[in-house]
mmCIF file of the N, C-alpha and C atoms, coordinates in Angstrom:
data_MODEL
# 
_entry.id   MODEL 
# 
loop_
_atom_site.group_PDB 
_atom_site.id 
_atom_site.type_symbol 
_atom_site.label_atom_id 
_atom_site.label_alt_id 
_atom_site.label_comp_id 
_atom_site.label_asym_id 
_atom_site.label_entity_id 
_atom_site.label_seq_id 
_atom_site.pdbx_PDB_ins_code 
_atom_site.Cartn_x 
_atom_site.Cartn_y 
_atom_site.Cartn_z 
_atom_site.occupancy 
_atom_site.B_iso_or_equiv 
_atom_site.pdbx_formal_charge 
_atom_site.auth_seq_id 
_atom_site.auth_comp_id 
_atom_site.auth_asym_id 
_atom_site.auth_atom_id 
_atom_site.pdbx_PDB_model_num 
ATOM 1   N N  . MET A 1 1  ? -22.095 1.118   -11.059 1.00 0.00 ? 1  MET A N  1 
ATOM 2   C CA . MET A 1 1  ? -21.551 1.492   -12.350 1.00 0.00 ? 1  MET A CA 1 
ATOM 3   C C  . MET A 1 1  ? -20.068 1.113   -12.313 1.00 0.00 ? 1  MET A C  1 
ATOM 4   N N  . PRO A 1 2  ? -19.610 0.436   -13.365 1.00 0.00 ? 2  PRO A N  1 
ATOM 5   C CA . PRO A 1 2  ? -18.171 0.086   -13.402 1.00 0.00 ? 2  PRO A CA 1 
ATOM 6   C C  . PRO A 1 2  ? -17.297 1.268   -13.656 1.00 0.00 ? 2  PRO A C  1 
ATOM 7   N N  . PRO A 1 3  ? -16.023 1.244   -13.178 1.00 0.00 ? 3  PRO A N  1 
ATOM 8   C CA . PRO A 1 3  ? -15.122 2.372   -13.380 1.00 0.00 ? 3  PRO A CA 1 
ATOM 9   C C  . PRO A 1 3  ? -14.856 2.616   -14.867 1.00 0.00 ? 3  PRO A C  1 
ATOM 10  N N  . ARG A 1 4  ? -14.636 3.846   -15.207 1.00 0.00 ? 4  ARG A N  1 
ATOM 11  C CA . ARG A 1 4  ? -14.329 4.200   -16.624 1.00 0.00 ? 4  ARG A CA 1 
ATOM 12  C C  . ARG A 1 4  ? -12.840 4.390   -16.767 1.00 0.00 ? 4  ARG A C  1 
ATOM 13  N N  . ALA A 1 5  ? -12.339 4.029   -17.912 1.00 0.00 ? 5  ALA A N  1 
ATOM 14  C CA . ALA A 1 5  ? -10.896 4.190   -18.186 1.00 0.00 ? 5  ALA A CA 1 
ATOM 15  C C  . ALA A 1 5  ? -10.751 5.219   -19.271 1.00 0.00 ? 5  ALA A C  1 
ATOM 16  N N  . ALA A 1 6  ? -9.767  6.091   -19.078 1.00 0.00 ? 6  ALA A N  1 
ATOM 17  C CA . ALA A 1 6  ? -9.427  7.073   -20.138 1.00 0.00 ? 6  ALA A CA 1 
ATOM 18  C C  . ALA A 1 6  ? -8.024  6.886   -20.524 1.00 0.00 ? 6  ALA A C  1 
ATOM 19  N N  . THR A 1 7  ? -7.764  6.940   -21.838 1.00 0.00 ? 7  THR A N  1 
ATOM 20  C CA . THR A 1 7  ? -6.400  6.828   -22.363 1.00 0.00 ? 7  THR A CA 1 
ATOM 21  C C  . THR A 1 7  ? -5.899  8.176   -22.752 1.00 0.00 ? 7  THR A C  1 
ATOM 22  N N  . ASN A 1 8  ? -4.677  8.511   -22.151 1.00 0.00 ? 8  ASN A N  1 
ATOM 23  C CA . ASN A 1 8  ? -4.052  9.790   -22.521 1.00 0.00 ? 8  ASN A CA 1 
ATOM 24  C C  . ASN A 1 8  ? -3.169  9.660   -23.726 1.00 0.00 ? 8  ASN A C  1 
ATOM 25  N N  . LEU A 1 9  ? -2.477  10.736  -24.075 1.00 0.00 ? 9  LEU A N  1 
ATOM 26  C CA . LEU A 1 9  ? -1.649  10.758  -25.321 1.00 0.00 ? 9  LEU A CA 1 
ATOM 27  C C  . LEU A 1 9  ? -0.460  9.791   -25.257 1.00 0.00 ? 9  LEU A C  1 
ATOM 28  N N  . SER A 1 10 ? 0.015   9.509   -24.024 1.00 0.00 ? 10 SER A N  1 
ATOM 29  C CA . SER A 1 10 ? 1.154   8.613   -23.966 1.00 0.00 ? 10 SER A CA 1 
ATOM 30  C C  . SER A 1 10 ? 0.747   7.176   -24.087 1.00 0.00 ? 10 SER A C  1 
ATOM 31  N N  . GLY A 1 11 ? -0.559  6.880   -24.103 1.00 0.00 ? 11 GLY A N  1 
ATOM 32  C CA . GLY A 1 11 ? -1.021  5.524   -24.282 1.00 0.00 ? 11 GLY A CA 1 
ATOM 33  C C  . GLY A 1 11 ? -1.351  4.852   -22.947 1.00 0.00 ? 11 GLY A C  1 
ATOM 34  N N  . SER A 1 12 ? -1.053  5.456   -21.828 1.00 0.00 ? 12 SER A N  1 
ATOM 35  C CA . SER A 1 12 ? -1.309  4.833   -20.548 1.00 0.00 ? 12 SER A CA 1 
ATOM 36  C C  . SER A 1 12 ? -2.823  5.086   -20.207 1.00 0.00 ? 12 SER A C  1 
ATOM 37  N N  . THR A 1 13 ? -3.321  4.246   -19.370 1.00 0.00 ? 13 THR A N  1 
ATOM 38  C CA . THR A 1 13 ? -4.690  4.318   -18.995 1.00 0.00 ? 13 THR A CA 1 
ATOM 39  C C  . THR A 1 13 ? -4.867  4.882   -17.573 1.00 0.00 ? 13 THR A C  1 
ATOM 40  N N  . ARG A 1 14 ? -5.805  5.759   -17.423 1.00 0.00 ? 14 ARG A N  1 
ATOM 41  C CA . ARG A 1 14 ? -6.126  6.354   -16.079 1.00 0.00 ? 14 ARG A CA 1 
ATOM 42  C C  . ARG A 1 14 ? -7.491  5.898   -15.741 1.00 0.00 ? 14 ARG A C  1 
ATOM 43  N N  . LEU A 1 15 ? -7.664  5.238   -14.601 1.00 0.00 ? 15 LEU A N  1 
ATOM 44  C CA . LEU A 1 15 ? -8.895  4.712   -14.155 1.00 0.00 ? 15 LEU A CA 1 
ATOM 45  C C  . LEU A 1 15 ? -9.647  5.826   -13.372 1.00 0.00 ? 15 LEU A C  1 
ATOM 46  N N  . THR A 1 16 ? -10.850 6.042   -13.703 1.00 0.00 ? 16 THR A N  1 
ATOM 47  C CA . THR A 1 16 ? -11.690 7.027   -12.972 1.00 0.00 ? 16 THR A CA 1 
ATOM 48  C C  . THR A 1 16 ? -12.639 6.278   -12.023 1.00 0.00 ? 16 THR A C  1 
ATOM 49  N N  . VAL A 1 17 ? -12.517 6.562   -10.747 1.00 0.00 ? 17 VAL A N  1 
ATOM 50  C CA . VAL A 1 17 ? -13.337 5.924   -9.706  1.00 0.00 ? 17 VAL A CA 1 
ATOM 51  C C  . VAL A 1 17 ? -14.065 6.987   -8.915  1.00 0.00 ? 17 VAL A C  1 
ATOM 52  N N  . SER A 1 18 ? -15.095 6.592   -8.196  1.00 0.00 ? 18 SER A N  1 
ATOM 53  C CA . SER A 1 18 ? -15.806 7.506   -7.372  1.00 0.00 ? 18 SER A CA 1 
ATOM 54  C C  . SER A 1 18 ? -14.979 7.902   -6.143  1.00 0.00 ? 18 SER A C  1 
ATOM 55  N N  . GLN A 1 19 ? -15.348 8.940   -5.522  1.00 0.00 ? 19 GLN A N  1 
ATOM 56  C CA . GLN A 1 19 ? -14.692 9.450   -4.339  1.00 0.00 ? 19 GLN A CA 1 
ATOM 57  C C  . GLN A 1 19 ? -14.749 8.440   -3.231  1.00 0.00 ? 19 GLN A C  1 
ATOM 58  N N  . ARG A 1 20 ? -15.912 7.781   -3.104  1.00 0.00 ? 20 ARG A N  1 
ATOM 59  C CA . ARG A 1 20 ? -16.077 6.724   -2.110  1.00 0.00 ? 20 ARG A CA 1 
ATOM 60  C C  . ARG A 1 20 ? -15.151 5.538   -2.305  1.00 0.00 ? 20 ARG A C  1 
ATOM 61  N N  . THR A 1 21 ? -14.967 5.133   -3.520  1.00 0.00 ? 21 THR A N  1 
ATOM 62  C CA . THR A 1 21 ? -14.036 4.033   -3.817  1.00 0.00 ? 21 THR A CA 1 
ATOM 63  C C  . THR A 1 21 ? -12.626 4.461   -3.549  1.00 0.00 ? 21 THR A C  1 
ATOM 64  N N  . PHE A 1 22 ? -12.283 5.680   -3.945  1.00 0.00 ? 22 PHE A N  1 
ATOM 65  C CA . PHE A 1 22 ? -10.878 6.164   -3.650  1.00 0.00 ? 22 PHE A CA 1 
ATOM 66  C C  . PHE A 1 22 ? -10.601 6.190   -2.143  1.00 0.00 ? 22 PHE A C  1 
ATOM 67  N N  . GLU A 1 23 ? -11.546 6.665   -1.364  1.00 0.00 ? 23 GLU A N  1 
ATOM 68  C CA . GLU A 1 23 ? -11.371 6.736   0.055   1.00 0.00 ? 23 GLU A CA 1 
ATOM 69  C C  . GLU A 1 23 ? -11.303 5.350   0.658   1.00 0.00 ? 23 GLU A C  1 
ATOM 70  N N  . SER A 1 24 ? -12.076 4.425   0.145   1.00 0.00 ? 24 SER A N  1 
ATOM 71  C CA . SER A 1 24 ? -12.059 3.074   0.679   1.00 0.00 ? 24 SER A CA 1 
ATOM 72  C C  . SER A 1 24 ? -10.678 2.391   0.437   1.00 0.00 ? 24 SER A C  1 
ATOM 73  N N  . ILE A 1 25 ? -10.179 2.559   -0.814  1.00 0.00 ? 25 ILE A N  1 
ATOM 74  C CA . ILE A 1 25 ? -8.842  2.012   -1.126  1.00 0.00 ? 25 ILE A CA 1 
ATOM 75  C C  . ILE A 1 25 ? -7.750  2.695   -0.316  1.00 0.00 ? 25 ILE A C  1 
ATOM 76  N N  . SER A 1 26 ? -7.835  4.042   -0.237  1.00 0.00 ? 26 SER A N  1 
ATOM 77  C CA . SER A 1 26 ? -6.826  4.807   0.560   1.00 0.00 ? 26 SER A CA 1 
ATOM 78  C C  . SER A 1 26 ? -6.774  4.401   2.025   1.00 0.00 ? 26 SER A C  1 
ATOM 79  N N  . ALA A 1 27 ? -8.009  4.108   2.544   1.00 0.00 ? 27 ALA A N  1 
ATOM 80  C CA . ALA A 1 27 ? -8.049  3.734   3.956   1.00 0.00 ? 27 ALA A CA 1 
ATOM 81  C C  . ALA A 1 27 ? -7.348  2.371   4.253   1.00 0.00 ? 27 ALA A C  1 
ATOM 82  N N  . ARG A 1 28 ? -7.346  1.467   3.282   1.00 0.00 ? 28 ARG A N  1 
ATOM 83  C CA . ARG A 1 28 ? -6.756  0.183   3.442   1.00 0.00 ? 28 ARG A CA 1 
ATOM 84  C C  . ARG A 1 28 ? -5.260  0.171   3.084   1.00 0.00 ? 28 ARG A C  1 
ATOM 85  N N  . ALA A 1 29 ? -4.748  1.167   2.417   1.00 0.00 ? 29 ALA A N  1 
ATOM 86  C CA . ALA A 1 29 ? -3.364  1.182   1.979   1.00 0.00 ? 29 ALA A CA 1 
ATOM 87  C C  . ALA A 1 29 ? -2.388  0.982   3.121   1.00 0.00 ? 29 ALA A C  1 
ATOM 88  N N  . PRO A 1 30 ? -2.521  1.710   4.235   1.00 0.00 ? 30 PRO A N  1 
ATOM 89  C CA . PRO A 1 30 ? -1.520  1.483   5.341   1.00 0.00 ? 30 PRO A CA 1 
ATOM 90  C C  . PRO A 1 30 ? -1.510  0.045   5.877   1.00 0.00 ? 30 PRO A C  1 
ATOM 91  N N  . TYR A 1 31 ? -2.638  -0.604  5.953   1.00 0.00 ? 31 TYR A N  1 
ATOM 92  C CA . TYR A 1 31 ? -2.636  -1.978  6.389   1.00 0.00 ? 31 TYR A CA 1 
ATOM 93  C C  . TYR A 1 31 ? -1.819  -2.906  5.440   1.00 0.00 ? 31 TYR A C  1 
ATOM 94  N N  . TYR A 1 32 ? -2.070  -2.762  4.196   1.00 0.00 ? 32 TYR A N  1 
ATOM 95  C CA . TYR A 1 32 ? -1.319  -3.612  3.187   1.00 0.00 ? 32 TYR A CA 1 
ATOM 96  C C  . TYR A 1 32 ? 0.136   -3.265  3.110   1.00 0.00 ? 32 TYR A C  1 
ATOM 97  N N  . MET A 1 33 ? 0.486   -1.991  3.315   1.00 0.00 ? 33 MET A N  1 
ATOM 98  C CA . MET A 1 33 ? 1.872   -1.589  3.362   1.00 0.00 ? 33 MET A CA 1 
ATOM 99  C C  . MET A 1 33 ? 2.578   -2.231  4.546   1.00 0.00 ? 33 MET A C  1 
ATOM 100 N N  . ALA A 1 34 ? 1.874   -2.154  5.718   1.00 0.00 ? 34 ALA A N  1 
ATOM 101 C CA . ALA A 1 34 ? 2.445   -2.744  6.954   1.00 0.00 ? 34 ALA A CA 1 
ATOM 102 C C  . ALA A 1 34 ? 2.579   -4.262  6.800   1.00 0.00 ? 34 ALA A C  1 
ATOM 103 N N  . LEU A 1 35 ? 1.632   -4.866  6.135   1.00 0.00 ? 35 LEU A N  1 
ATOM 104 C CA . LEU A 1 35 ? 1.666   -6.356  5.994   1.00 0.00 ? 35 LEU A CA 1 
ATOM 105 C C  . LEU A 1 35 ? 2.917   -6.713  5.189   1.00 0.00 ? 35 LEU A C  1 
ATOM 106 N N  . ASN A 1 36 ? 3.167   -5.957  4.065   1.00 0.00 ? 36 ASN A N  1 
ATOM 107 C CA . ASN A 1 36 ? 4.297   -6.247  3.247   1.00 0.00 ? 36 ASN A CA 1 
ATOM 108 C C  . ASN A 1 36 ? 5.615   -5.972  3.959   1.00 0.00 ? 36 ASN A C  1 
ATOM 109 N N  . LEU A 1 37 ? 5.697   -4.915  4.832   1.00 0.00 ? 37 LEU A N  1 
ATOM 110 C CA . LEU A 1 37 ? 6.902   -4.721  5.602   1.00 0.00 ? 37 LEU A CA 1 
ATOM 111 C C  . LEU A 1 37 ? 7.147   -5.893  6.545   1.00 0.00 ? 37 LEU A C  1 
ATOM 112 N N  . LEU A 1 38 ? 6.120   -6.416  7.196   1.00 0.00 ? 38 LEU A N  1 
ATOM 113 C CA . LEU A 1 38 ? 6.299   -7.542  8.008   1.00 0.00 ? 38 LEU A CA 1 
ATOM 114 C C  . LEU A 1 38 ? 6.675   -8.839  7.303   1.00 0.00 ? 38 LEU A C  1 
ATOM 115 N N  . ARG A 1 39 ? 6.154   -8.966  6.107   1.00 0.00 ? 39 ARG A N  1 
ATOM 116 C CA . ARG A 1 39 ? 6.565   -10.154 5.318   1.00 0.00 ? 39 ARG A CA 1 
ATOM 117 C C  . ARG A 1 39 ? 8.034   -10.099 4.975   1.00 0.00 ? 39 ARG A C  1 
ATOM 118 N N  . ILE A 1 40 ? 8.506   -8.884  4.587   1.00 0.00 ? 40 ILE A N  1 
ATOM 119 C CA . ILE A 1 40 ? 9.893   -8.723  4.304   1.00 0.00 ? 40 ILE A CA 1 
ATOM 120 C C  . ILE A 1 40 ? 10.790  -8.991  5.535   1.00 0.00 ? 40 ILE A C  1 
ATOM 121 N N  . ALA A 1 41 ? 10.374  -8.439  6.716   1.00 0.00 ? 41 ALA A N  1 
ATOM 122 C CA . ALA A 1 41 ? 11.075  -8.518  7.909   1.00 0.00 ? 41 ALA A CA 1 
ATOM 123 C C  . ALA A 1 41 ? 11.335  -9.984  8.352   1.00 0.00 ? 41 ALA A C  1 
ATOM 124 N N  . ARG A 1 42 ? 10.439  -10.859 8.052   1.00 0.00 ? 42 ARG A N  1 
ATOM 125 C CA . ARG A 1 42 ? 10.544  -12.200 8.532   1.00 0.00 ? 42 ARG A CA 1 
ATOM 126 C C  . ARG A 1 42 ? 11.577  -13.087 7.672   1.00 0.00 ? 42 ARG A C  1 
ATOM 127 N N  . ASN A 1 43 ? 12.065  -12.552 6.585   1.00 0.00 ? 43 ASN A N  1 
ATOM 128 C CA . ASN A 1 43 ? 12.990  -13.268 5.750   1.00 0.00 ? 43 ASN A CA 1 
ATOM 129 C C  . ASN A 1 43 ? 14.324  -13.463 6.472   1.00 0.00 ? 43 ASN A C  1 
ATOM 130 N N  . ASP A 1 44 ? 14.940  -14.595 6.279   1.00 0.00 ? 44 ASP A N  1 
ATOM 131 C CA . ASP A 1 44 ? 16.250  -14.918 6.850   1.00 0.00 ? 44 ASP A CA 1 
ATOM 132 C C  . ASP A 1 44 ? 17.363  -14.012 6.356   1.00 0.00 ? 44 ASP A C  1 
ATOM 133 N N  . TYR A 1 45 ? 17.273  -13.534 5.182   1.00 0.00 ? 45 TYR A N  1 
ATOM 134 C CA . TYR A 1 45 ? 18.335  -12.751 4.541   1.00 0.00 ? 45 TYR A CA 1 
ATOM 135 C C  . TYR A 1 45 ? 18.288  -11.238 5.072   1.00 0.00 ? 45 TYR A C  1 
ATOM 136 N N  . ILE A 1 46 ? 17.276  -10.910 5.820   1.00 0.00 ? 46 ILE A N  1 
ATOM 137 C CA . ILE A 1 46 ? 17.188  -9.541  6.414   1.00 0.00 ? 46 ILE A CA 1 
ATOM 138 C C  . ILE A 1 46 ? 17.855  -9.614  7.766   1.00 0.00 ? 46 ILE A C  1 
ATOM 139 N N  . GLY A 1 47 ? 18.796  -8.694  7.982   1.00 0.00 ? 47 GLY A N  1 
ATOM 140 C CA . GLY A 1 47 ? 19.535  -8.661  9.257   1.00 0.00 ? 47 GLY A CA 1 
ATOM 141 C C  . GLY A 1 47 ? 18.576  -8.222  10.404  1.00 0.00 ? 47 GLY A C  1 
ATOM 142 N N  . PRO A 1 48 ? 18.938  -8.552  11.657  1.00 0.00 ? 48 PRO A N  1 
ATOM 143 C CA . PRO A 1 48 ? 18.077  -8.236  12.796  1.00 0.00 ? 48 PRO A CA 1 
ATOM 144 C C  . PRO A 1 48 ? 17.832  -6.744  12.941  1.00 0.00 ? 48 PRO A C  1 
ATOM 145 N N  . ASP A 1 49 ? 18.824  -5.941  12.754  1.00 0.00 ? 49 ASP A N  1 
ATOM 146 C CA . ASP A 1 49 ? 18.607  -4.523  12.881  1.00 0.00 ? 49 ASP A CA 1 
ATOM 147 C C  . ASP A 1 49 ? 17.669  -3.958  11.881  1.00 0.00 ? 49 ASP A C  1 
ATOM 148 N N  . TYR A 1 50 ? 17.835  -4.344  10.647  1.00 0.00 ? 50 TYR A N  1 
ATOM 149 C CA . TYR A 1 50 ? 16.939  -3.843  9.587   1.00 0.00 ? 50 TYR A CA 1 
ATOM 150 C C  . TYR A 1 50 ? 15.544  -4.453  9.786   1.00 0.00 ? 50 TYR A C  1 
ATOM 151 N N  . GLY A 1 51 ? 15.487  -5.745  10.185  1.00 0.00 ? 51 GLY A N  1 
ATOM 152 C CA . GLY A 1 51 ? 14.173  -6.349  10.456  1.00 0.00 ? 51 GLY A CA 1 
ATOM 153 C C  . GLY A 1 51 ? 13.433  -5.574  11.543  1.00 0.00 ? 51 GLY A C  1 
ATOM 154 N N  . GLU A 1 52 ? 14.081  -5.154  12.571  1.00 0.00 ? 52 GLU A N  1 
ATOM 155 C CA . GLU A 1 52 ? 13.461  -4.360  13.588  1.00 0.00 ? 52 GLU A CA 1 
ATOM 156 C C  . GLU A 1 52 ? 12.960  -3.024  13.122  1.00 0.00 ? 52 GLU A C  1 
ATOM 157 N N  . LYS A 1 53 ? 13.739  -2.417  12.175  1.00 0.00 ? 53 LYS A N  1 
ATOM 158 C CA . LYS A 1 53 ? 13.360  -1.131  11.600  1.00 0.00 ? 53 LYS A CA 1 
ATOM 159 C C  . LYS A 1 53 ? 12.069  -1.338  10.750  1.00 0.00 ? 53 LYS A C  1 
ATOM 160 N N  . LEU A 1 54 ? 11.989  -2.457  10.033  1.00 0.00 ? 54 LEU A N  1 
ATOM 161 C CA . LEU A 1 54 ? 10.834  -2.694  9.205   1.00 0.00 ? 54 LEU A CA 1 
ATOM 162 C C  . LEU A 1 54 ? 9.637   -2.944  10.109  1.00 0.00 ? 54 LEU A C  1 
ATOM 163 N N  . VAL A 1 55 ? 9.741   -3.632  11.212  1.00 0.00 ? 55 VAL A N  1 
ATOM 164 C CA . VAL A 1 55 ? 8.676   -3.851  12.147  1.00 0.00 ? 55 VAL A CA 1 
ATOM 165 C C  . VAL A 1 55 ? 8.227   -2.555  12.799  1.00 0.00 ? 55 VAL A C  1 
ATOM 166 N N  . ARG A 1 56 ? 9.135   -1.685  13.176  1.00 0.00 ? 56 ARG A N  1 
ATOM 167 C CA . ARG A 1 56 ? 8.755   -0.383  13.693  1.00 0.00 ? 56 ARG A CA 1 
ATOM 168 C C  . ARG A 1 56 ? 7.926   0.391   12.649  1.00 0.00 ? 56 ARG A C  1 
ATOM 169 N N  . GLY A 1 57 ? 8.372   0.347   11.405  1.00 0.00 ? 57 GLY A N  1 
ATOM 170 C CA . GLY A 1 57 ? 7.628   1.065   10.349  1.00 0.00 ? 57 GLY A CA 1 
ATOM 171 C C  . GLY A 1 57 ? 6.267   0.514   10.187  1.00 0.00 ? 57 GLY A C  1 
ATOM 172 N N  . ALA A 1 58 ? 6.147   -0.802  10.255  1.00 0.00 ? 58 ALA A N  1 
ATOM 173 C CA . ALA A 1 58 ? 4.838   -1.447  10.147  1.00 0.00 ? 58 ALA A CA 1 
ATOM 174 C C  . ALA A 1 58 ? 3.926   -1.040  11.293  1.00 0.00 ? 58 ALA A C  1 
ATOM 175 N N  . LYS A 1 59 ? 4.422   -1.022  12.501  1.00 0.00 ? 59 LYS A N  1 
ATOM 176 C CA . LYS A 1 59 ? 3.634   -0.597  13.652  1.00 0.00 ? 59 LYS A CA 1 
ATOM 177 C C  . LYS A 1 59 ? 3.169   0.853   13.484  1.00 0.00 ? 59 LYS A C  1 
ATOM 178 N N  . ARG A 1 60 ? 4.044   1.717   12.996  1.00 0.00 ? 60 ARG A N  1 
ATOM 179 C CA . ARG A 1 60 ? 3.717   3.135   12.742  1.00 0.00 ? 60 ARG A CA 1 
ATOM 180 C C  . ARG A 1 60 ? 2.576   3.224   11.734  1.00 0.00 ? 60 ARG A C  1 
ATOM 181 N N  . LEU A 1 61 ? 2.672   2.472   10.688  1.00 0.00 ? 61 LEU A N  1 
ATOM 182 C CA . LEU A 1 61 ? 1.557   2.497   9.682   1.00 0.00 ? 61 LEU A CA 1 
ATOM 183 C C  . LEU A 1 61 ? 0.262   2.018   10.256  1.00 0.00 ? 61 LEU A C  1 
ATOM 184 N N  . LEU A 1 62 ? 0.282   0.951   11.061  1.00 0.00 ? 62 LEU A N  1 
ATOM 185 C CA . LEU A 1 62 ? -0.963  0.405   11.642  1.00 0.00 ? 62 LEU A CA 1 
ATOM 186 C C  . LEU A 1 62 ? -1.543  1.425   12.625  1.00 0.00 ? 62 LEU A C  1 
ATOM 187 N N  . ARG A 1 63 ? -0.720  2.137   13.399  1.00 0.00 ? 63 ARG A N  1 
ATOM 188 C CA . ARG A 1 63 ? -1.284  3.130   14.276  1.00 0.00 ? 63 ARG A CA 1 
ATOM 189 C C  . ARG A 1 63 ? -1.880  4.287   13.516  1.00 0.00 ? 63 ARG A C  1 
ATOM 190 N N  . ALA A 1 64 ? -1.301  4.694   12.412  1.00 0.00 ? 64 ALA A N  1 
ATOM 191 C CA . ALA A 1 64 ? -1.761  5.770   11.618  1.00 0.00 ? 64 ALA A CA 1 
ATOM 192 C C  . ALA A 1 64 ? -3.072  5.480   10.877  1.00 0.00 ? 64 ALA A C  1 
ATOM 193 N N  . GLY A 1 65 ? -3.204  4.158   10.502  1.00 0.00 ? 65 GLY A N  1 
ATOM 194 C CA . GLY A 1 65 ? -4.360  3.754   9.708   1.00 0.00 ? 65 GLY A CA 1 
ATOM 195 C C  . GLY A 1 65 ? -5.531  3.567   10.561  1.00 0.00 ? 65 GLY A C  1 
# 
């Protein structure tokens, strides 16, 4: 069954998904967050100290996930 969308008074849409879908997406979130931190850390305009901090944060996310 496709997800249902509900529009509230402000005009924004809230997507209603099953608990299983929510848990599946939530379980993958740390991986994608870590991936993005690593992508940022590899940029030349990021200083070495801050890059190391981003890598440590990515490792922490991957251990938690």
